[in-house]
Jmol script that loads the backbone (N, CA, C; Angstrom):
load data "model"
ATOM      1  N   UNK A   1     136.918 119.318 141.952  1.00  0.00           N
ATOM      2  CA  UNK A   1     136.461 118.345 141.234  1.00  0.00           C
ATOM      3  C   UNK A   1     135.120 118.391 139.962  1.00  0.00           C
ATOM      4  N   UNK A   2     135.330 118.092 139.152  1.00  0.00           N
ATOM      5  CA  UNK A   2     134.473 118.173 138.017  1.00  0.00           C
ATOM      6  C   UNK A   2     133.150 117.656 138.450  1.00  0.00           C
ATOM      7  N   UNK A   3     132.113 118.717 137.753  1.00  0.00           N
ATOM      8  CA  UNK A   3     130.687 118.269 137.801  1.00  0.00           C
ATOM      9  C   UNK A   3     130.263 116.957 136.719  1.00  0.00           C
ATOM     10  N   UNK A   4     129.664 115.826 137.630  1.00  0.00           N
ATOM     11  CA  UNK A   4     129.358 115.091 136.787  1.00  0.00           C
ATOM     12  C   UNK A   4     128.434 115.280 135.422  1.00  0.00           C
ATOM     13  N   UNK A   5     127.370 115.963 136.307  1.00  0.00           N
ATOM     14  CA  UNK A   5     126.204 116.543 135.389  1.00  0.00           C
ATOM     15  C   UNK A   5     126.478 117.630 134.258  1.00  0.00           C
ATOM     16  N   UNK A   6     127.596 118.304 134.239  1.00  0.00           N
ATOM     17  CA  UNK A   6     127.916 119.033 133.189  1.00  0.00           C
ATOM     18  C   UNK A   6     128.062 118.339 132.109  1.00  0.00           C
ATOM     19  N   UNK A   7     128.661 117.127 132.005  1.00  0.00           N
ATOM     20  CA  UNK A   7     129.144 116.338 130.855  1.00  0.00           C
ATOM     21  C   UNK A   7     128.100 115.308 130.391  1.00  0.00           C
ATOM     22  N   UNK A   8     127.076 115.393 131.106  1.00  0.00           N
ATOM     23  CA  UNK A   8     125.829 114.203 130.947  1.00  0.00           C
ATOM     24  C   UNK A   8     124.669 114.661 130.442  1.00  0.00           C
ATOM     25  N   UNK A   9     124.598 114.340 128.906  1.00  0.00           N
ATOM     26  CA  UNK A   9     123.428 114.863 128.505  1.00  0.00           C
ATOM     27  C   UNK A   9     121.974 114.486 129.297  1.00  0.00           C
ATOM     28  N   UNK A  10     121.167 115.151 129.136  1.00  0.00           N
ATOM     29  CA  UNK A  10     119.781 114.653 129.741  1.00  0.00           C
ATOM     30  C   UNK A  10     119.237 113.394 129.530  1.00  0.00           C
ATOM     31  N   UNK A  11     119.574 112.909 128.262  1.00  0.00           N
ATOM     32  CA  UNK A  11     119.003 111.548 127.781  1.00  0.00           C
ATOM     33  C   UNK A  11     119.836 110.339 128.872  1.00  0.00           C
ATOM     34  N   UNK A  12     120.667 110.600 129.266  1.00  0.00           N
ATOM     35  CA  UNK A  12     121.734 109.493 129.702  1.00  0.00           C
ATOM     36  C   UNK A  12     121.535 109.679 131.408  1.00  0.00           C
ATOM     37  N   UNK A  13     120.493 110.166 132.088  1.00  0.00           N
ATOM     38  CA  UNK A  13     120.018 110.038 133.470  1.00  0.00           C
ATOM     39  C   UNK A  13     118.883 110.770 133.957  1.00  0.00           C
ATOM     40  N   UNK A  14     118.659 110.551 135.119  1.00  0.00           N
ATOM     41  CA  UNK A  14     117.476 111.660 135.286  1.00  0.00           C
ATOM     42  C   UNK A  14     117.701 112.776 135.519  1.00  0.00           C
ATOM     43  N   UNK A  15     116.662 113.688 135.426  1.00  0.00           N
ATOM     44  CA  UNK A  15     116.847 115.197 135.251  1.00  0.00           C
ATOM     45  C   UNK A  15     116.536 116.006 136.566  1.00  0.00           C
ATOM     46  N   UNK A  16     115.890 115.255 137.546  1.00  0.00           N
ATOM     47  CA  UNK A  16     115.391 115.785 138.826  1.00  0.00           C
ATOM     48  C   UNK A  16     115.700 114.997 139.946  1.00  0.00           C
ATOM     49  N   UNK A  17     115.915 115.728 141.096  1.00  0.00           N
ATOM     50  CA  UNK A  17     116.486 114.645 142.406  1.00  0.00           C
ATOM     51  C   UNK A  17     115.510 113.628 142.642  1.00  0.00           C
ATOM     52  N   UNK A  18     113.961 113.701 142.685  1.00  0.00           N
ATOM     53  CA  UNK A  18     113.295 112.505 142.909  1.00  0.00           C
ATOM     54  C   UNK A  18     113.590 111.120 141.851  1.00  0.00           C
ATOM     55  N   UNK A  19     114.041 111.418 140.816  1.00  0.00           N
ATOM     56  CA  UNK A  19     114.177 110.467 139.829  1.00  0.00           C
ATOM     57  C   UNK A  19     115.709 109.841 140.062  1.00  0.00           C
ATOM     58  N   UNK A  20     116.456 110.808 140.684  1.00  0.00           N
ATOM     59  CA  UNK A  20     117.834 110.073 141.084  1.00  0.00           C
ATOM     60  C   UNK A  20     117.670 109.385 142.229  1.00  0.00           C
ATOM     61  N   UNK A  21     116.805 109.757 143.307  1.00  0.00           N
ATOM     62  CA  UNK A  21     116.588 108.701 144.443  1.00  0.00           C
ATOM     63  C   UNK A  21     116.047 107.741 144.216  1.00  0.00           C
ATOM     64  N   UNK A  22     115.152 107.434 143.237  1.00  0.00           N
ATOM     65  CA  UNK A  22     114.787 106.378 142.727  1.00  0.00           C
ATOM     66  C   UNK A  22     115.810 105.397 142.050  1.00  0.00           C
ATOM     67  N   UNK A  23     116.475 105.758 141.513  1.00  0.00           N
ATOM     68  CA  UNK A  23     117.861 104.956 140.809  1.00  0.00           C
ATOM     69  C   UNK A  23     118.703 104.662 142.040  1.00  0.00           C
ATOM     70  N   UNK A  24     118.529 105.346 143.036  1.00  0.00           N
ATOM     71  CA  UNK A  24     119.621 105.007 144.163  1.00  0.00           C
ATOM     72  C   UNK A  24     119.093 103.837 144.652  1.00  0.00           C
ATOM     73  N   UNK A  25     117.791 104.113 144.842  1.00  0.00           N
ATOM     74  CA  UNK A  25     117.028 103.094 145.642  1.00  0.00           C
ATOM     75  C   UNK A  25     117.310 101.489 145.044  1.00  0.00           C
ATOM     76  N   UNK A  26     117.160 101.408 143.542  1.00  0.00           N
ATOM     77  CA  UNK A  26     117.439 100.247 142.612  1.00  0.00           C
ATOM     78  C   UNK A  26     118.761  99.969 143.312  1.00  0.00           C
ATOM     79  N   UNK A  27     119.820 100.785 143.048  1.00  0.00           N
ATOM     80  CA  UNK A  27     121.214 100.321 143.019  1.00  0.00           C
ATOM     81  C   UNK A  27     121.565  99.896 144.541  1.00  0.00           C
ATOM     82  N   UNK A  28     121.046 100.394 145.190  1.00  0.00           N
ATOM     83  CA  UNK A  28     121.024 100.075 147.011  1.00  0.00           C
ATOM     84  C   UNK A  28     120.673  98.663 146.838  1.00  0.00           C
ATOM     85  N   UNK A  29     119.269  98.382 146.501  1.00  0.00           N
ATOM     86  CA  UNK A  29     118.706  97.089 146.383  1.00  0.00           C
ATOM     87  C   UNK A  29     119.665  95.979 145.739  1.00  0.00           C
ATOM     88  N   UNK A  30     120.184  96.377 144.602  1.00  0.00           N
ATOM     89  CA  UNK A  30     121.263  95.417 143.777  1.00  0.00           C
ATOM     90  C   UNK A  30     122.443  95.146 144.798  1.00  0.00           C
ATOM     91  N   UNK A  31     123.014  96.038 145.495  1.00  0.00           N
ATOM     92  CA  UNK A  31     124.057  95.811 146.355  1.00  0.00           C
ATOM     93  C   UNK A  31     123.514  94.922 147.566  1.00  0.00           C
ATOM     94  N   UNK A  32     122.341  95.134 148.167  1.00  0.00           N
ATOM     95  CA  UNK A  32     122.065  94.229 149.100  1.00  0.00           C
ATOM     96  C   UNK A  32     121.822  92.670 148.901  1.00  0.00           C
ATOM     97  N   UNK A  33     121.167  92.835 147.726  1.00  0.00           N
ATOM     98  CA  UNK A  33     120.945  91.551 146.921  1.00  0.00           C
ATOM     99  C   UNK A  33     122.166  90.634 146.768  1.00  0.00           C
ATOM    100  N   UNK A  34     123.272  91.334 146.225  1.00  0.00           N
ATOM    101  CA  UNK A  34     124.288  90.421 145.585  1.00  0.00           C
ATOM    102  C   UNK A  34     125.239  90.314 147.128  1.00  0.00           C
ATOM    103  N   UNK A  35     125.071  91.136 147.973  1.00  0.00           N
ATOM    104  CA  UNK A  35     125.941  90.552 149.170  1.00  0.00           C
ATOM    105  C   UNK A  35     125.063  89.534 150.039  1.00  0.00           C
ATOM    106  N   UNK A  36     123.895  89.313 150.087  1.00  0.00           N
ATOM    107  CA  UNK A  36     123.258  88.370 150.580  1.00  0.00           C
ATOM    108  C   UNK A  36     123.382  87.131 150.079  1.00  0.00           C
ATOM    109  N   UNK A  37     123.625  87.186 148.483  1.00  0.00           N
ATOM    110  CA  UNK A  37     123.845  85.920 148.125  1.00  0.00           C
ATOM    111  C   UNK A  37     125.425  85.564 148.145  1.00  0.00           C
ATOM    112  N   UNK A  38     126.265  86.508 148.383  1.00  0.00           N
ATOM    113  CA  UNK A  38     127.765  86.009 148.589  1.00  0.00           C
ATOM    114  C   UNK A  38     127.483  85.261 150.151  1.00  0.00           C
ATOM    115  N   UNK A  39     126.938  85.805 151.206  1.00  0.00           N
ATOM    116  CA  UNK A  39     126.713  85.012 152.460  1.00  0.00           C
ATOM    117  C   UNK A  39     126.154  83.664 152.405  1.00  0.00           C
ATOM    118  N   UNK A  40     125.034  83.721 151.457  1.00  0.00           N
ATOM    119  CA  UNK A  40     124.000  82.436 151.100  1.00  0.00           C
ATOM    120  C   UNK A  40     125.089  81.404 150.664  1.00  0.00           C
ATOM    121  N   UNK A  41     125.915  81.863 149.450  1.00  0.00           N
ATOM    122  CA  UNK A  41     126.875  80.853 148.904  1.00  0.00           C
ATOM    123  C   UNK A  41     127.668  80.351 149.534  1.00  0.00           C
ATOM    124  N   UNK A  42     128.621  81.611 150.660  1.00  0.00           N
ATOM    125  CA  UNK A  42     129.842  80.957 151.414  1.00  0.00           C
ATOM    126  C   UNK A  42     129.082  80.012 152.418  1.00  0.00           C
ATOM    127  N   UNK A  43     127.913  80.365 152.929  1.00  0.00           N
ATOM    128  CA  UNK A  43     127.386  79.307 153.934  1.00  0.00           C
ATOM    129  C   UNK A  43     127.189  77.764 153.640  1.00  0.00           C
ATOM    130  N   UNK A  44     126.918  77.826 152.142  1.00  0.00           N
ATOM    131  CA  UNK A  44     126.749  76.614 151.499  1.00  0.00           C
ATOM    132  C   UNK A  44     127.909  75.875 151.001  1.00  0.00           C
ATOM    133  N   UNK A  45     128.930  76.952 150.992  1.00  0.00           N
ATOM    134  CA  UNK A  45     130.367  76.259 150.497  1.00  0.00           C
ATOM    135  C   UNK A  45     130.470  76.224 149.159  1.00  0.00           C
ATOM    136  N   UNK A  46     129.872  76.963 148.255  1.00  0.00           N
ATOM    137  CA  UNK A  46     129.557  77.068 146.838  1.00  0.00           C
ATOM    138  C   UNK A  46     131.095  77.503 146.433  1.00  0.00           C
ATOM    139  N   UNK A  47     131.153  77.048 145.154  1.00  0.00           N
ATOM    140  CA  UNK A  47     132.573  77.714 144.717  1.00  0.00           C
ATOM    141  C   UNK A  47     132.981  78.889 144.562  1.00  0.00           C
ATOM    142  N   UNK A  48     134.338  79.180 144.976  1.00  0.00           N
ATOM    143  CA  UNK A  48     134.659  80.629 145.093  1.00  0.00           C
ATOM    144  C   UNK A  48     134.391  81.265 143.899  1.00  0.00           C
ATOM    145  N   UNK A  49     134.463  80.907 142.812  1.00  0.00           N
ATOM    146  CA  UNK A  49     133.970  81.690 141.404  1.00  0.00           C
ATOM    147  C   UNK A  49     132.615  82.397 141.552  1.00  0.00           C
ATOM    148  N   UNK A  50     131.626  81.340 141.910  1.00  0.00           N
ATOM    149  CA  UNK A  50     130.356  81.812 142.117  1.00  0.00           C
ATOM    150  C   UNK A  50     130.337  83.311 143.292  1.00  0.00           C
ATOM    151  N   UNK A  51     131.093  82.994 144.264  1.00  0.00           N
ATOM    152  CA  UNK A  51     131.209  84.033 145.211  1.00  0.00           C
ATOM    153  C   UNK A  51     131.857  85.129 144.871  1.00  0.00           C
ATOM    154  N   UNK A  52     132.798  85.106 144.146  1.00  0.00           N
ATOM    155  CA  UNK A  52     133.476  86.090 143.547  1.00  0.00           C
ATOM    156  C   UNK A  52     132.908  86.728 142.667  1.00  0.00           C
ATOM    157  N   UNK A  53     131.862  86.193 141.609  1.00  0.00           N
ATOM    158  CA  UNK A  53     131.034  86.583 140.738  1.00  0.00           C
ATOM    159  C   UNK A  53     129.844  87.690 141.707  1.00  0.00           C
ATOM    160  N   UNK A  54     129.461  87.242 142.742  1.00  0.00           N
ATOM    161  CA  UNK A  54     128.514  87.923 143.577  1.00  0.00           C
ATOM    162  C   UNK A  54     129.065  89.301 144.270  1.00  0.00           C
ATOM    163  N   UNK A  55     130.371  89.169 144.650  1.00  0.00           N
ATOM    164  CA  UNK A  55     131.195  90.356 145.288  1.00  0.00           C
ATOM    165  C   UNK A  55     131.427  91.190 144.327  1.00  0.00           C
ATOM    166  N   UNK A  56     131.763  91.062 142.804  1.00  0.00           N
ATOM    167  CA  UNK A  56     131.842  91.679 142.107  1.00  0.00           C
ATOM    168  C   UNK A  56     130.791  92.689 141.664  1.00  0.00           C
ATOM    169  N   UNK A  57     129.423  91.903 141.364  1.00  0.00           N
ATOM    170  CA  UNK A  57     128.215  92.594 141.170  1.00  0.00           C
ATOM    171  C   UNK A  57     127.903  93.596 142.388  1.00  0.00           C
ATOM    172  N   UNK A  58     128.179  93.042 143.591  1.00  0.00           N
ATOM    173  CA  UNK A  58     127.635  93.979 144.670  1.00  0.00           C
ATOM    174  C   UNK A  58     128.844  95.154 144.467  1.00  0.00           C
ATOM    175  N   UNK A  59     130.151  95.026 144.231  1.00  0.00           N
ATOM    176  CA  UNK A  59     131.217  96.239 144.024  1.00  0.00           C
ATOM    177  C   UNK A  59     130.672  97.311 143.147  1.00  0.00           C
ATOM    178  N   UNK A  60     130.132  96.716 142.023  1.00  0.00           N
ATOM    179  CA  UNK A  60     129.745  97.422 140.851  1.00  0.00           C
ATOM    180  C   UNK A  60     128.538  98.093 141.284  1.00  0.00           C
ATOM    181  N   UNK A  61     127.575  97.534 141.879  1.00  0.00           N
ATOM    182  CA  UNK A  61     126.255  98.212 142.531  1.00  0.00           C
ATOM    183  C   UNK A  61     126.778  99.356 143.301  1.00  0.00           C
ATOM    184  N   UNK A  62     127.448  99.222 144.433  1.00  0.00           N
ATOM    185  CA  UNK A  62     128.033 100.379 145.226  1.00  0.00           C
ATOM    186  C   UNK A  62     128.608 101.233 144.529  1.00  0.00           C
ATOM    187  N   UNK A  63     129.530 100.942 143.468  1.00  0.00           N
ATOM    188  CA  UNK A  63     130.210 102.200 142.742  1.00  0.00           C
ATOM    189  C   UNK A  63     128.974 102.915 141.877  1.00  0.00           C
ATOM    190  N   UNK A  64     128.051 102.374 141.409  1.00  0.00           N
ATOM    191  CA  UNK A  64     126.953 102.999 140.793  1.00  0.00           C
ATOM    192  C   UNK A  64     126.071 103.919 141.787  1.00  0.00           C
ATOM    193  N   UNK A  65     125.843 103.117 142.739  1.00  0.00           N
ATOM    194  CA  UNK A  65     125.045 104.060 143.914  1.00  0.00           C
ATOM    195  C   UNK A  65     126.034 105.213 144.120  1.00  0.00           C
ATOM    196  N   UNK A  66     127.316 105.237 144.543  1.00  0.00           N
ATOM    197  CA  UNK A  66     127.975 106.218 144.771  1.00  0.00           C
ATOM    198  C   UNK A  66     127.843 107.366 143.795  1.00  0.00           C
ATOM    199  N   UNK A  67     128.164 106.924 142.442  1.00  0.00           N
ATOM    200  CA  UNK A  67     128.185 108.078 141.165  1.00  0.00           C
ATOM    201  C   UNK A  67     126.540 108.739 141.628  1.00  0.00           C
ATOM    202  N   UNK A  68     125.537 107.876 141.693  1.00  0.00           N
ATOM    203  CA  UNK A  68     124.173 108.248 141.615  1.00  0.00           C
ATOM    204  C   UNK A  68     124.054 109.464 143.140  1.00  0.00           C
ATOM    205  N   UNK A  69     124.808 109.287 144.178  1.00  0.00           N
ATOM    206  CA  UNK A  69     124.680 110.131 145.352  1.00  0.00           C
ATOM    207  C   UNK A  69     125.387 111.348 144.956  1.00  0.00           C
ATOM    208  N   UNK A  70     126.511 111.499 144.123  1.00  0.00           N
ATOM    209  CA  UNK A  70     127.225 112.589 143.577  1.00  0.00           C
ATOM    210  C   UNK A  70     126.171 113.196 142.646  1.00  0.00           C
ATOM    211  N   UNK A  71     125.544 112.497 142.015  1.00  0.00           N
ATOM    212  CA  UNK A  71     124.602 113.089 140.975  1.00  0.00           C
ATOM    213  C   UNK A  71     123.641 114.011 141.576  1.00  0.00           C
ATOM    214  N   UNK A  72     122.929 113.395 142.583  1.00  0.00           N
ATOM    215  CA  UNK A  72     122.052 114.141 143.629  1.00  0.00           C
ATOM    216  C   UNK A  72     122.385 115.173 144.250  1.00  0.00           C
ATOM    217  N   UNK A  73     123.737 115.187 144.720  1.00  0.00           N
ATOM    218  CA  UNK A  73     124.380 116.161 145.462  1.00  0.00           C
ATOM    219  C   UNK A  73     124.412 117.457 144.417  1.00  0.00           C
ATOM    220  N   UNK A  74     124.838 117.305 143.380  1.00  0.00           N
ATOM    221  CA  UNK A  74     125.007 118.421 142.267  1.00  0.00           C
ATOM    222  C   UNK A  74     123.689 118.931 141.788  1.00  0.00           C
ATOM    223  N   UNK A  75     122.630 118.157 141.601  1.00  0.00           N
ATOM    224  CA  UNK A  75     121.434 118.357 141.120  1.00  0.00           C
ATOM    225  C   UNK A  75     120.671 119.575 142.233  1.00  0.00           C
ATOM    226  N   UNK A  76     121.124 119.051 143.960  1.00  0.00           N
ATOM    227  CA  UNK A  76     120.553 120.052 144.785  1.00  0.00           C
ATOM    228  C   UNK A  76     121.490 120.819 145.046  1.00  0.00           C
ATOM    229  N   UNK A  77     122.839 121.126 144.355  1.00  0.00           N
ATOM    230  CA  UNK A  77     123.612 122.245 144.658  1.00  0.00           C
ATOM    231  C   UNK A  77     124.519 122.259 145.864  1.00  0.00           C
ATOM    232  N   UNK A  78     124.740 120.798 146.575  1.00  0.00           N
ATOM    233  CA  UNK A  78     125.698 120.423 147.636  1.00  0.00           C
ATOM    234  C   UNK A  78     126.960 120.178 147.143  1.00  0.00           C
ATOM    235  N   UNK A  79     127.677 120.622 147.928  1.00  0.00           N
ATOM    236  CA  UNK A  79     129.144 120.252 147.673  1.00  0.00           C
ATOM    237  C   UNK A  79     129.621 118.996 148.116  1.00  0.00           C
ATOM    238  N   UNK A  80     130.152 117.937 147.320  1.00  0.00           N
ATOM    239  CA  UNK A  80     130.394 116.412 147.642  1.00  0.00           C
ATOM    240  C   UNK A  80     131.597 116.821 148.498  1.00  0.00           C
ATOM    241  N   UNK A  81     132.393 117.055 148.669  1.00  0.00           N
ATOM    242  CA  UNK A  81     133.661 117.158 149.573  1.00  0.00           C
ATOM    243  C   UNK A  81     133.027 117.507 151.051  1.00  0.00           C
ATOM    244  N   UNK A  82     131.933 118.500 151.191  1.00  0.00           N
ATOM    245  CA  UNK A  82     131.404 118.641 152.509  1.00  0.00           C
ATOM    246  C   UNK A  82     130.613 117.613 152.808  1.00  0.00           C
ATOM    247  N   UNK A  83     129.922 117.005 151.943  1.00  0.00           N
ATOM    248  CA  UNK A  83     128.918 115.891 152.535  1.00  0.00           C
ATOM    249  C   UNK A  83     129.995 114.904 152.908  1.00  0.00           C
ATOM    250  N   UNK A  84     130.849 114.461 152.236  1.00  0.00           N
ATOM    251  CA  UNK A  84     131.845 113.518 152.767  1.00  0.00           C
ATOM    252  C   UNK A  84     132.483 113.707 154.120  1.00  0.00           C
ATOM    253  N   UNK A  85     132.756 114.923 154.294  1.00  0.00           N
ATOM    254  CA  UNK A  85     133.645 115.332 155.657  1.00  0.00           C
ATOM    255  C   UNK A  85     132.438 115.240 156.713  1.00  0.00           C
ATOM    256  N   UNK A  86     131.306 115.893 156.387  1.00  0.00           N
ATOM    257  CA  UNK A  86     130.122 115.924 157.258  1.00  0.00           C
ATOM    258  C   UNK A  86     129.675 114.441 157.949  1.00  0.00           C
ATOM    259  N   UNK A  87     129.921 113.563 156.595  1.00  0.00           N
ATOM    260  CA  UNK A  87     129.428 112.253 156.803  1.00  0.00           C
ATOM    261  C   UNK A  87     130.448 111.452 157.845  1.00  0.00           C
ATOM    262  N   UNK A  88     131.661 111.494 157.417  1.00  0.00           N
ATOM    263  CA  UNK A  88     132.744 111.103 158.514  1.00  0.00           C
ATOM    264  C   UNK A  88     132.724 111.653 159.748  1.00  0.00           C
ATOM    265  N   UNK A  89     132.379 112.976 159.775  1.00  0.00           N
ATOM    266  CA  UNK A  89     132.433 113.478 161.285  1.00  0.00           C
ATOM    267  C   UNK A  89     131.324 112.932 161.975  1.00  0.00           C
ATOM    268  N   UNK A  90     130.320 112.859 161.401  1.00  0.00           N
ATOM    269  CA  UNK A  90     129.065 112.057 162.155  1.00  0.00           C
ATOM    270  C   UNK A  90     129.248 110.778 162.261  1.00  0.00           C
ATOM    271  N   UNK A  91     130.186 109.913 161.415  1.00  0.00           N
ATOM    272  CA  UNK A  91     130.194 108.339 161.618  1.00  0.00           C
ATOM    273  C   UNK A  91     131.092 108.271 163.002  1.00  0.00           C
ATOM    274  N   UNK A  92     132.022 109.258 163.298  1.00  0.00           N
ATOM    275  CA  UNK A  92     133.009 109.207 164.385  1.00  0.00           C
ATOM    276  C   UNK A  92     132.245 109.227 165.487  1.00  0.00           C
ATOM    277  N   UNK A  93     131.457 110.406 165.264  1.00  0.00           N
ATOM    278  CA  UNK A  93     130.853 110.629 166.510  1.00  0.00           C
ATOM    279  C   UNK A  93     129.956 109.614 167.079  1.00  0.00           C
ATOM    280  N   UNK A  94     129.242 108.833 166.173  1.00  0.00           N
ATOM    281  CA  UNK A  94     128.178 107.550 166.542  1.00  0.00           C
ATOM    282  C   UNK A  94     129.252 106.550 166.957  1.00  0.00           C
ATOM    283  N   UNK A  95     130.305 106.199 166.498  1.00  0.00           N
ATOM    284  CA  UNK A  95     131.350 105.408 167.090  1.00  0.00           C
ATOM    285  C   UNK A  95     131.715 105.491 168.535  1.00  0.00           C
ATOM    286  N   UNK A  96     132.175 106.708 168.660  1.00  0.00           N
ATOM    287  CA  UNK A  96     132.556 107.237 169.888  1.00  0.00           C
ATOM    288  C   UNK A  96     131.484 106.939 170.764  1.00  0.00           C
ATOM    289  N   UNK A  97     130.078 107.378 170.579  1.00  0.00           N
ATOM    290  CA  UNK A  97     129.031 107.086 171.448  1.00  0.00           C
ATOM    291  C   UNK A  97     128.633 105.790 171.695  1.00  0.00           C
ATOM    292  N   UNK A  98     128.703 105.045 170.526  1.00  0.00           N
ATOM    293  CA  UNK A  98     128.275 103.426 170.882  1.00  0.00           C
ATOM    294  C   UNK A  98     129.569 102.844 171.755  1.00  0.00           C
ATOM    295  N   UNK A  99     130.611 103.140 171.793  1.00  0.00           N
ATOM    296  CA  UNK A  99     131.763 102.626 172.619  1.00  0.00           C
ATOM    297  C   UNK A  99     131.609 103.161 174.143  1.00  0.00           C
ATOM    298  N   UNK A 100     131.210 104.348 174.177  1.00  0.00           N
ATOM    299  CA  UNK A 100     130.692 104.779 175.444  1.00  0.00           C
ATOM    300  C   UNK A 100     129.591 104.510 175.777  1.00  0.00           C
ATOM    301  N   UNK A 101     128.720 103.507 175.521  1.00  0.00           N
ATOM    302  CA  UNK A 101     127.417 103.155 175.769  1.00  0.00           C
ATOM    303  C   UNK A 101     126.416 104.080 175.666  1.00  0.00           C
ATOM    304  N   UNK A 102     126.548 105.300 174.912  1.00  0.00           N
ATOM    305  CA  UNK A 102     125.645 106.225 175.067  1.00  0.00           C
ATOM    306  C   UNK A 102     124.466 106.164 173.875  1.00  0.00           C
ATOM    307  N   UNK A 103     124.865 105.146 173.020  1.00  0.00           N
ATOM    308  CA  UNK A 103     123.841 105.136 171.939  1.00  0.00           C
ATOM    309  C   UNK A 103     124.289 103.887 170.966  1.00  0.00           C
ATOM    310  N   UNK A 104     123.130 103.289 170.220  1.00  0.00           N
ATOM    311  CA  UNK A 104     123.638 102.234 169.449  1.00  0.00           C
ATOM    312  C   UNK A 104     124.177 102.824 168.122  1.00  0.00           C
ATOM    313  N   UNK A 105     124.984 101.875 167.397  1.00  0.00           N
ATOM    314  CA  UNK A 105     125.670 102.141 166.266  1.00  0.00           C
ATOM    315  C   UNK A 105     124.464 102.431 165.140  1.00  0.00           C
ATOM    316  N   UNK A 106     123.479 101.972 165.304  1.00  0.00           N
ATOM    317  CA  UNK A 106     122.410 102.026 164.134  1.00  0.00           C
ATOM    318  C   UNK A 106     121.841 103.419 164.242  1.00  0.00           C
ATOM    319  N   UNK A 107     121.647 104.080 165.307  1.00  0.00           N
ATOM    320  CA  UNK A 107     121.405 105.453 165.542  1.00  0.00           C
ATOM    321  C   UNK A 107     121.712 106.306 164.904  1.00  0.00           C
TER     322      UNK A 107
END
end "model"
wireframe off; spacefill off
backbone 0.3
color backbone group
């Protein structure tokens, strides 16, 4: 997989991991804000086009967050595919533990 940061001039994005994490926090906030608005609009019985707009904004925010996660991984010298595999494995373990009553899903 091509490195994102190889083709990205320094002026286009943060140059150090701390700045990247700050951008990630902003993007995550955007996802949460828009998903919260989707739930609120649905509860009010709002027009579908308003709900769809907020869903699309949440989707775009999540896409932006994923890219920033990849940028951070590259800045730290971590292999993206290894991170994905490790994360999926940990998720499976947590689900199995939660199903068996050993721990909560949040842990």
